[in-house]
N, C-alpha and C positions, 0 to 999 in steps of 0.2 A: 254171535250164533244161532243158524236158523234150528224151528223145530226139529227137524227132519235129522240134525246132526246127533248120533249116537254115543251118551254119557259116557264117559272110560272109566271101565272099575276099577276102584281103587284096591292096592295088597292088603289093608288091612282088616281087621274083622271088627267094623262098629255095630257096637248094642246101642238101641234105640230106648229110651225109656220113659215112657206118656204119663202124666198124673193126670187124677180124676180131679185133685182138689176139692174132695169133698162134695162135688158139685159147682165149684165156682167154675168150672170149664165143662166139665161133662154135662149140666145143663143147656150150653148152648153148643156144644162140639160132639161129633159122631168117636167118642173117643178110640175105640173097637176098628171103627174104622181106617183112622189115621194110620192104627196098627197095622192092620192087615196093608195099607200102602205101604210103609214103610218099611214093611218085610221083604218088597220085592224092588228097594231103592238100591243098585249096585254097593256095593260093596259093604250091607246090610245083612250079618250073618242071625242078629234075634231080634225082635220088638216086641217087648214086653208094656203091661199097665202095671197101676197100681194106684188103689183111692186117697194115696198119701204117699207119693216119689219119696218126698223129706222125711218120710218116718222113720223107725229103726228096720221096720221089715223092708220098707222101699229101698232104702241104702243097702238091706240085705243083698236084694236082687243083683247090684249092681257089681258089689261084691266077689259075690260066690260065681258070676260070671266070668269078672277078667279072675280069682284066683285058678278054675278051670281054664282058663284060655279059650274059652269061647267067644271074650272081645280082645281088644285090644285100643279100642277107642270108644268114647262116652257121648250119646246126646243123651240128655236131657229134654224133654218139652215139661213144664211145668210154668208155674209164677215168673214174676220179674227174676232175674240171677243178683242182683243187689241184696235180696233176700236169704239165696240159700246157695249162691254162688259158694261160697265159702263149705257147707254143710257138706255138697259133694265135692269139692277136692280132698277135703277131708277123707271123706269116705276113700276115695281112690287110696289115697296116702295109707288107709289103714290096711286096704288089700298088697300094700306091698308096690306099689303101680305110682309113676309120676304124676301128680297133681294135674299136669297140664294138658291131659290128651282128654279131655274135656270139652263140649262144648254145646250151647245152653238157647233155649228156643221159647221165647216167650209165648205162652198161647192163651194168657192168663188174660195179662193186661192189652196185650196187641190183636187179641183174637175174641176171646168168650166177651170182655166187659165192652166190648163196642161192635160185632158183630152179631149174626144168629141165624141157625136154617144151615141152609148146602153150604152159602158162602162161607161159614165161618168153619166148617169143615173142609171144604177148602183152602181157604188160609191155612187153618195150620197145620193141613198138609206141606204145604208148600213153605213155610219157614221149618218145619222137619226136616226137611228136603236140603234145603240151603245147609242147614246145620250138618246134617248129615255129610253135604258135599265138603263144608270148609273139616270138617273134622278128619276127613280120608287123607288131609293135608298138614296136620298136626303134628309137631313133631316134640319131643319130649325135650323139657327148656326147665332149666335150673336156676332158681333165685336167687337175687342179688343181695349178697349176704354183705351187710356192714357190721363193722367193730362197733362196741355202745359198751359203756361203763355207768355201773349201775349210778345213774345220776336219774334227781328229777326234776324240775321245778313247776313249782304249785304257784298259779295268779291268784290270787284273794286268800284275804286272811280271816275270812269270816268260818262261819262254824263248821261249813264244807270243807273248807283251804283247810283248816285248823285241821278237822278228821283225817283227812287226803295225807297231810302232811305224815302226821304221826302214824300212821296204818305203814307207809312206802318207808318210813325208818324203823319200824318195830320187823323190817323184812329184811334189814340191810342195806335198804338204799340211800345214799347221801340225798341232801331234800335242801335246796333253797327258795324259800317263801317270799311270795313278795308282794305287797299291801299298797295301795296308792295312799290312805288314810293315816294316823298318826296312830291309830290303835287295831287293835285286832278283836273277834268278836261280831264284824258286823253288824244286821241287822237284831239278831238275836241278844245282842247284849242292850240295845233297847227295850228288854222285855222287862216286864216283873216276873211273873210266876206263869210257870208251861201246863197248858190244858192238854192231856186228863189227869197228867199225875200230881202237880201242884210245885213240883220243883223248882226253884229260883233258877233263873235263865243269868243271873251274876253269878251264880254259885257252880255250873254247866261251863260258863265259859272259864272264870277264873281256874277250873281243874283243867278243864281242856288244854288252853294256852300253858298256863304253868310246866305241861308234860311237854309241849314244844319245843317254850324258850329253853327247858331244863336238858332236852336230848343235843347229846352234841354235834348228830350228824345232820343235826337240821340247822340250818341258817337263814335269820330271818331279818329283811330287808321293806322297814316300812318309810310312808311316804316317798317313793317308788313308782315310778310309770313306766311302763315298756315302750321304748322310745323308738326300735326297729329292730327287725323279725328275717329272718334270712334259713337256708337248711333246710335240712328233711329229716325224717324219721331214724335216731342215732346218732344225729350231728347236726342239731339247732343250734345257732347263733341269736341270743338276744341284748341288744343295747338299751339299759335300763338308767332312766335319770332317776337319784336320789335328794330329795330335797331335805331340808331343815324345818322342822315343826316347828320352829319360832321366830324362824323370815318368811318374808314373803312369799307366794309361792313360786313365781317366777325366778327368785334366789336359787341357782344349781349349787350348790356345795359339795358334790362328788358327783361325778361321772362314771357310774359302774362298766365296765366293760367285760363282756362275758366271757371270758375265759375258758377253754376249754371246750368239749361238747354237749350239749345238753340233748339227750338220747330221745327223754320222753316229755311232755308238759302237759299239766293238770290244769283242768279249767275253772276256777271256782269265782267265779266272778261277780254272784249272786242278784240280789232283786234291791229294786227300788217301791216303795210305797207309793202307791198313785194317789195322785193329790189333785182331789177334784177344781172344776174349771170357776172362776169366775161367776156365783149365782146359783154353783149345782145344789140343788138343795138347801138353797139360803148360801152359802161355803161362800164366807168372803164378805157377806152383806149384812151378817147378823153376828156379832162378836160371841152370841151364843151356839154356832153352831162349828161343829168341831168334831175332828176325824179319830177313828177308835184307836189308834196309832199316841193322838195326845193322848186318848183320857187314861190309857194303858199308864204313862207317863207322871199324871197327874197322881192316879190311884196310887201309885211307888209313892208317892213322896208325904200321901194324904194321913193325916191324925185320923186313926178308926177310935176314935171315943167316942165321936158324935155318933148319935142313932141317925142323921141323914148324913149326906152327902153334901157338901162343902167346898165350891169351890168357885176362887175368888171372890171369898166372904158371903156368897149366898146359898140359901140351901136351896138343893137339888130334889124340887116335891118331885119333880113329875118329867122322866128323863125319857126321851125316844130313841130307837136306834133304826139305822135304814140300812138294810143287807142291798149287797150287791153294786156299789158303788163305786165305778169304774169298773166293772166286770159283766159278762155277759149280756155286752151291751147287744143291739141289732140294728140294721142298716135300715134306715129310714123313718124310724123311730129313737134311734138316741143321736145326739150329734157327733161329727169325728171333733178329735182332737187340732188344736193347731198345723198337728204334723201331717192330719189325713191318717189319723189312727183311729181303731175303734178297738176293743180289746173284750172280742166275743166270746171269749175262752170263761170258763168258771174258774177264779182263783184258788180253790180249793180248802183254805183255810180260814175262811172269814168268818165261815156260820158258826165255826168251832172256838173261834178266837171272840166273838161277839156274843155265844152265848154263857163263855165263862167268865165275861166281865161282868153278862148281867148277875152270874149267880155269887160273885164275888161281892157285889154292890147289894145284892138282895141279902146278902147272910152278914154283910159288916154293917150295911146302914138301910136296917129295915121299913123305916120311914121314909125311904127312896122309891117312886114305886116306877116300873119300867114298860114301855113300849116298843117293842120289837113289829117292825114292818120288814114283810119279806115278800118273795117271790115264789124262793125254794128253799127249805131247810134240806142240808147237804151235809150231815155230820157224820162221813164216812171214817172206818179206821177204827182197829178199838179202841175202847175207853169213850170214843168222840160219843154215840147216840143217848150216854147216861147224862152227857151235857144237856142236852136236851130234853132228857126227863127231870131232872131235876130244876131244868128251868121253870118246869110246868107248877112244878111242886114248890115252890118259891115264886108262887103267881106271878109269874110274871106274864105280860098280857098280849099275844098273838093277834099279830092283823095281814091280814095275806092280801098282795096285792097284782095285776097283772102290768106286765112290762108297760103298756101304754097309757096305765093309768099311773102311773107313780104317787107318790105321795106329794103333798103341794106343802112347801112348808112355809109361813108368813107370817107378820108381825101380826099377836095380838090385841086385839082393838080394844077387848074387854075391861069388865075392870077387876079383874080376878087374878090379877098381881103376877099372871103369866106372862113372859116376853113374846114365847111363840105359840105357834097354835098347827099344826099338823093336820093335815085333811087327805083323808081316802076312803080308795071304793073297796069297803071290805070284802074278799070272794068269799070266807070263811062265813060269814051273815045272810049271802047272796045278792050282795053286792051293796047292799046298803051304806050309806056317804055316813062314814065316821069320825068326829074331829076329837082331836087330842090335845088342850092347854100344857104347854111342859116349859119346864125350864131349860132343859139342853137337850141340843139333837147333836146326836154322835153318828156319823156318816161310817160304815163302814168297808174300809175302803181297799179294793184289792193289788193283787202284783201285779208287776211289770218289769219287765228285764232292765237290768243297767246299762244305761249308755255303752257298749261295748265297739262302738261302728268304727275305729281306728285299726283295733284286734283284729274286728269278722275282716278287712281289709288289707291288712299288713298280713296275714295268715289266712288268707281265700277259704275261712271256713261257712258253712250254709246258714243260713238263718232262715227258720220257717216263717209261716205266715201271722202266726203271735209275736212274731222278732225275737222268740226264745231261744239258741243255741240247735240246731237241729241235729240228731244223730240218725247211726245211719236207720237203724230198727228200730224202735220203744221194745220190742221182747227180744229177739237174737240179736241185737248187737245195742244195748241201749245207752250204753255209754260210749262210744266211740264216735269220733266225727269222721267224713269222709277224707279226712287229709291224714294222712297214717302219725299214728303218734303221737298227736293232742286228743286226750281223753277230757269226760266233762265229771265234774262232781257238781252237785245240787241243785239249786233254781235257776240257774245259768240256763237251764234247759225246758223246767217249767216250774210251775207253782209245785211250793213240797212243805209239809210241817220240817220241824228238825226233826226228829224220827228220819223219815224221809230221805229228808238231805243227806244225814251222816251214811244214812245206808247208801246212797248212792254215790256218797264221797267213797269209801269205802271200795263197792266196785270197783270206780274208776285205777284205786290202789293196786289193786287188786290184778286190772287191768294190767296197767304201769308195771307191775313186780313180775307176771309175765311174759310181758316183752324183751325183758332185762335179762330174764333169769340165765341164759345160756351165755350173755358174755355179749352178744351181737343178734341184728335183729335182719329181717330176711324183706324183701322188696321185691314185688313181681316181676318178672322179667319182661313185661310187654312194652319195652323201650326200642328205640331205634337200631338199627343194625347196617353197617357201610360195607359195601362188595369194596374193598382197596384196588382193586383190578378193574373196576368199573369208574370208581372215581375220578373225575378231572380235576379235581382241586379247585371250581369255578368259584367258591362260599356263597351261592345263591343258597342253599340250605341253612348257613349259619344266618343269614339274613331275614331268614323265615321265621326262625326258632322261635317257641314262643316263652322261652325260659332260659333268660342269659345263665351260661357258663354249661350249656346241655350241649351244646356244639360248637367247639373251635376248629380252625384250619390247622392245621400242627405241621413241623417239614416233617419227613421221614423220610428214609431211603428204602426205595423198590426198586428190583432187577437193577441196583446197582448203582441208580439215580436219586438223587436229592430231589425230591417233590413236596407238595403240600398235597395234602387230603384230609378230609373230616372223620373229627372222632369224635365220639359221645360219652360222656361223659355219664353213665348209667342211671347215676342216684338221682339228676338235677332229672333227667328225658324226663318230660310228663307224658309220650306216647302217643301222641296225637296225630302225628303224620303230616303236620304241616311241611317239614323236611320231605318228605316223602314228592310230596304233589310238586314240587318244582323243582326239581332234580330234573336238569336234562339229559343224564346217563343213566337213568330207574337204576343208581345206586344207594339206593337206601332202600330198607324195607322194615315194618314194626314185628319184631318176634310177638306171635300167637296172631297176627291181622296181616298178613304178607298179602299183598295184591293177587297172587294166583289165587290166594286163598276167596278173595273178592272174587273175584272172576268166574271160578267156580260154582261159588254160592247163586252169582247172576246167572250161570249158565244153565244152575240144576232152575233154579224158579219159573226161566220162559221154554223149558222143555215141554212137548205134549205128552213125556211120559209118564211127569210125575203124577198127572188127575187121569190118567187111562185108566 
């Protein structure tokens, strides 16, 4: 189309709603100028701005205009649609209108975060105009409805998995819990007392696992692994192999065929404690260097009658605890592991766990002196800061170091009967070099996600840069994955303490229950649609299809003749458009993203009218 061509006016009444985003957009885009230009676009009946369009007042602007009949198509120009698409569709539904009469223009990530000045304003205008052109061709769509029985599968039998299973069962949902190990409880079961409450981890797990095992609506399979996966929300299919705890791992006793539909899956695959590499702070070189989880297990079994902590028959007079081992690593300062990973995140729970262990030792074994070597103390959460204050009262000695000046652990050559010596440049004393002779070094190891690469591959679920499973949005959709019907629970998505893991599990359970409450689930209608009168049955679309079963050639009768035509299975369709690209007859389109809509968007972008 030439720049002189007049853009056709659409019969729809389009409303354009542009967000300041609290300055995120308006600091670089002249929002009011974009609004002035949008008002002149053919088909636009109103253009409005708001400081936060996603806020209740912003949504109300859209809803009022829809109710009053001022608009019947909506364009929102704000941040990424992945953040607020559901927000605006919901607002449109509450106004009594079809939620698919809405188009989104991303003028934050695609404009204000990468452009400045007049260029930013011009690009924002072009994106808004293109969205407006598409909105004029939008048709009301209906979601794809799939029957779903009240059933959920929880993968992982740690504290999060147990909590999610019980919460789901309490809402009248049948649950199958799958745990790969012979035991329930996960990492929590390996702990002694929980900070800051002092509760015994064994008691917490015993109580929760007991509730799960006694609930008739929960079926538990231990020693079970997911072997294959297929389907979609409302109709997932899992293949599970169950092994005997008494036999070799490779001996398969039972093959569990996942019978019936599995509407929702909750992932509670947990974490593992970071394993220091050989030589890291002397780990593996000196038997007197252990990890914090190892110390916790020792303390749980130790004799509390002595005034000095005794391990392996040796009195621990001086004990060094080193923070941030396996966490907060810095590229160029710390080495990557053998897989090329570098844990740059904070593991969140290590500081509190280390301080709690120090307090237990000081109060139980007063003749054991403790040195804590730390970069920063992060005791977040209710009751956690008190652990730090308590450690100070218990006369724990703190020494602060910089990442590039980590403590050095070496064999003690002096004749003071201490096997090791820890040397550090102490930031609390303005860089003074301090050496501490010690009997034991404890490494406060952080959290790493369990290796669930097979599940990730099978389910096509996203993973963050930190290798934890990646939710859609940490605030707006914190327990949902981009694969509809698969939800998150606990430390599979980030380092958490036990309370947070249980809260996350309950959130996942509530979301699952909401999905299943109506007896059916709804899928977005952005799927391929075939014009049977234009289709010639070449089968090119079937060959190009990226998801097996989404497209098939089916024999049917048209105009009294038996012919083969392409037929879409909506629940399997990805809406990718691969079939559209190869169809020689242009007989396929994607609902909500038709070729005519694309053409209208391009025509609007290249038109001189938009920026006039």
